[in-house]
C-alpha positions as CSV (number, residue, x, y, z in Angstrom):
1,M,-73.2,4.0,-237.2
2,K,-72.6,0.4,-236.1
3,T,-72.5,-2.6,-238.4
4,Y,-74.8,-5.6,-237.7
5,I,-75.2,-9.0,-239.1
6,V,-78.9,-10.1,-239.3
7,L,-79.8,-13.7,-239.7
8,L,-83.3,-14.6,-240.7
9,K,-84.5,-18.1,-240.0
10,G,-86.4,-20.2,-242.5
11,I,-87.0,-17.8,-245.4
12,N,-86.9,-18.9,-249.0
13,V,-86.7,-22.6,-248.0
14,G,-88.8,-25.0,-250.1
15,G,-91.0,-22.3,-251.5
16,H,-92.1,-21.1,-248.0
17,K,-91.8,-17.6,-246.6
18,K,-90.6,-16.1,-249.9
19,V,-88.7,-12.9,-249.4
20,P,-87.1,-11.4,-252.5
21,M,-83.8,-9.9,-251.5
22,A,-84.3,-6.6,-253.4
23,E,-87.6,-6.1,-251.6
24,L,-86.0,-7.0,-248.2
25,R,-83.2,-4.5,-248.8
26,Q,-85.7,-1.7,-249.7
27,L,-87.9,-2.6,-246.7
28,L,-85.0,-2.4,-244.3
29,S,-83.7,0.8,-245.8
30,N,-87.2,2.3,-245.4
31,S,-87.2,1.1,-241.8
32,G,-84.3,3.3,-241.0
33,F,-81.3,1.1,-241.6
34,E,-78.4,2.2,-243.8
35,N,-76.1,0.4,-246.2
36,V,-78.3,-2.6,-246.3
37,Q,-76.7,-5.6,-248.1
38,T,-77.9,-9.1,-248.5
39,Y,-75.9,-12.3,-249.2
40,I,-77.6,-15.2,-251.0
41,Q,-81.3,-15.9,-250.6
42,S,-81.3,-17.6,-247.2
43,G,-81.7,-14.5,-245.0
44,N,-78.2,-13.1,-244.4
45,V,-78.2,-9.3,-244.1
46,L,-75.6,-6.7,-243.3
47,L,-76.7,-3.3,-242.3
48,Q,-75.8,-0.3,-240.3
49,S,-77.8,1.5,-237.5
50,S,-77.3,4.1,-234.9
51,E,-79.4,1.9,-232.6
52,N,-77.2,-0.1,-230.1
53,N,-79.9,-2.4,-228.7
54,L,-79.9,-5.7,-230.5
55,Q,-83.4,-6.6,-229.3
56,K,-84.9,-3.3,-230.7
57,I,-83.2,-4.0,-234.0
58,E,-84.6,-7.5,-234.1
59,E,-88.1,-6.2,-233.2
60,T,-88.0,-3.5,-235.9
61,I,-87.0,-6.1,-238.5
62,K,-89.5,-8.7,-237.3
63,N,-92.3,-6.1,-237.4
64,A,-91.3,-4.7,-240.8
65,I,-91.3,-8.3,-242.3
66,L,-94.6,-9.1,-240.7
67,N,-96.3,-5.9,-241.9
68,Y,-94.9,-6.1,-245.4
69,F,-94.7,-9.8,-246.2
70,G,-97.5,-11.0,-243.9
71,F,-95.7,-13.7,-241.9
72,E,-93.4,-13.9,-238.9
73,V,-89.7,-14.6,-239.1
74,S,-87.3,-15.3,-236.3
75,V,-84.5,-12.7,-236.4
76,L,-81.1,-12.9,-234.8
77,V,-78.9,-9.8,-234.8
78,T,-75.3,-10.0,-234.0
79,T,-72.0,-8.0,-234.4
80,R,-68.8,-8.8,-236.3
81,P,-66.8,-9.4,-233.0
82,N,-69.4,-11.9,-231.9
83,L,-69.5,-13.6,-235.2
84,I,-65.7,-13.8,-235.1
85,R,-65.9,-15.3,-231.6
86,V,-68.4,-17.9,-232.8
87,F,-66.3,-18.8,-235.8
88,D,-63.0,-19.0,-233.8
89,D,-64.5,-21.0,-230.9
90,C,-65.3,-24.0,-233.2
91,P,-63.9,-27.0,-231.4
92,F,-63.4,-29.2,-234.5
93,S,-60.2,-29.7,-236.5
94,E,-59.8,-27.4,-239.5
95,E,-60.9,-30.2,-241.9
96,K,-64.1,-30.8,-239.9
97,K,-64.7,-27.1,-239.4
98,K,-64.9,-26.6,-243.1
99,A,-67.6,-29.2,-243.3
100,S,-69.5,-28.0,-240.2
101,Y,-72.6,-26.0,-239.6
102,F,-72.8,-23.2,-237.1
103,M,-76.2,-23.3,-235.4
104,M,-76.4,-19.9,-233.7
105,L,-78.7,-19.7,-230.8
106,H,-80.7,-16.6,-230.0
107,D,-80.1,-17.1,-226.3
108,T,-77.4,-19.0,-224.4
109,P,-79.2,-22.1,-223.0
110,E,-79.3,-23.0,-219.4
111,E,-76.6,-25.4,-218.3
112,E,-78.9,-28.2,-217.3
113,L,-80.6,-28.1,-220.7
114,V,-77.2,-28.4,-222.4
115,K,-76.3,-31.4,-220.2
116,A,-79.6,-33.1,-220.9
117,V,-79.4,-32.7,-224.7
118,S,-75.7,-33.6,-224.8
119,K,-76.6,-37.2,-223.8
120,K,-78.2,-37.8,-227.2
121,T,-75.9,-39.0,-230.0
122,Y,-76.1,-40.5,-233.5
123,E,-73.3,-42.2,-235.4
124,G,-71.5,-39.9,-237.8
125,E,-72.9,-36.8,-236.2
126,E,-70.9,-34.7,-233.8
127,Y,-71.9,-31.5,-232.0
128,K,-70.6,-29.3,-229.3
129,I,-72.6,-26.5,-227.6
130,I,-70.4,-23.6,-226.6
131,K,-72.2,-20.5,-225.2
132,D,-74.7,-19.5,-227.9
133,C,-73.7,-21.8,-230.8
134,I,-74.0,-25.4,-231.6
135,Y,-71.1,-26.6,-233.7
136,F,-72.4,-29.4,-235.8
137,F,-70.5,-31.8,-238.0
138,C,-72.2,-34.6,-240.0
139,A,-70.1,-37.1,-241.9
140,N,-72.9,-37.9,-244.3
141,G,-74.0,-34.4,-245.1
142,Y,-76.6,-32.2,-243.5
143,G,-79.5,-33.5,-245.6
144,Q,-79.0,-37.0,-244.1
145,T,-78.8,-36.0,-240.4
146,K,-80.9,-37.2,-237.6
147,F,-80.3,-34.0,-235.6
148,N,-81.7,-30.8,-236.9
149,V,-82.3,-27.2,-235.8
150,N,-85.8,-28.0,-234.6
151,F,-84.5,-30.8,-232.3
152,F,-82.1,-28.4,-230.6
153,E,-84.6,-25.6,-230.4
154,R,-87.1,-27.8,-228.6
155,H,-84.6,-29.1,-226.1
156,L,-82.6,-25.9,-225.5
157,K,-85.8,-23.6,-225.4
158,T,-84.4,-21.0,-227.8
159,F,-84.5,-20.5,-231.5
160,A,-81.5,-21.3,-233.7
161,T,-80.5,-20.6,-237.3
162,A,-77.8,-22.5,-239.1
163,R,-75.1,-21.3,-241.5
164,N,-72.4,-23.4,-243.1
165,Y,-68.7,-22.7,-243.0
166,N,-68.6,-20.9,-246.4
167,T,-71.5,-18.6,-245.4
168,M,-69.8,-17.7,-242.2
169,V,-66.5,-16.9,-244.0
170,K,-68.4,-14.7,-246.5
171,L,-70.3,-12.8,-243.9
172,L,-67.1,-12.1,-241.9
173,S,-65.5,-10.9,-245.1
174,L,-68.4,-8.7,-246.1
175,C,-68.7,-7.0,-242.8
176,S,-65.0,-6.2,-242.7
177,E,-65.5,-4.3,-245.9
178,Y,-68.0,-1.8,-244.4
179,K,-66.7,1.7,-244.0
180,I,-67.5,2.7,-240.5
C-alpha cells in the first residue's frame, strides 16, 4: 500500500459544493481506498491504495464524488516525496514562506506560458512558478490580492489548488505518521 495526499479544489467554500468529511471518508473507503483520513473541511485527504497510477486514483475519486454528491470536483493526487519537494523548493525567506500560499498545479505548465504570465505584477504580491507549484506571497493577506488561483489557471492552462503554509506542514506531518 502506498500513501497519497489528495487535494480537492473548491469544496465547502462559501456554501458551495458541500462535502461533509465523514461522508467523504466513507465514500472513499467504499471506493477501495484504505486508512482514509481528512484534515479540515477544505478538501485535504490522506489515503492508501495499491494503485500506483495517480490519474486512475484521481478519476476514481472524481467519479465517486460526482456520483454521490452530484457535482464535479477537480482532484489532485500527490505523494509525500512530491509534497516535500514542493514545500522545500519555496524560494522565499523563512518569514515569507510562513505567510505564503502554495498553489499546486495539476500539470507543469509550458515554459512560454510561464514567461508570459510572469510579466504581470502587482505591488505587495510576489510569486514564483517552479515546476508544478506557484509560490505566492501577499503582504496584505490572501483576501486582498489581485492575483488568484483562477488567474493562474486561465493563463497556465491547468487547474490549481492552493494551501497555506500551516496546512502544508500539517499534511506532511500526517502522512509521515502513516504505517506503511
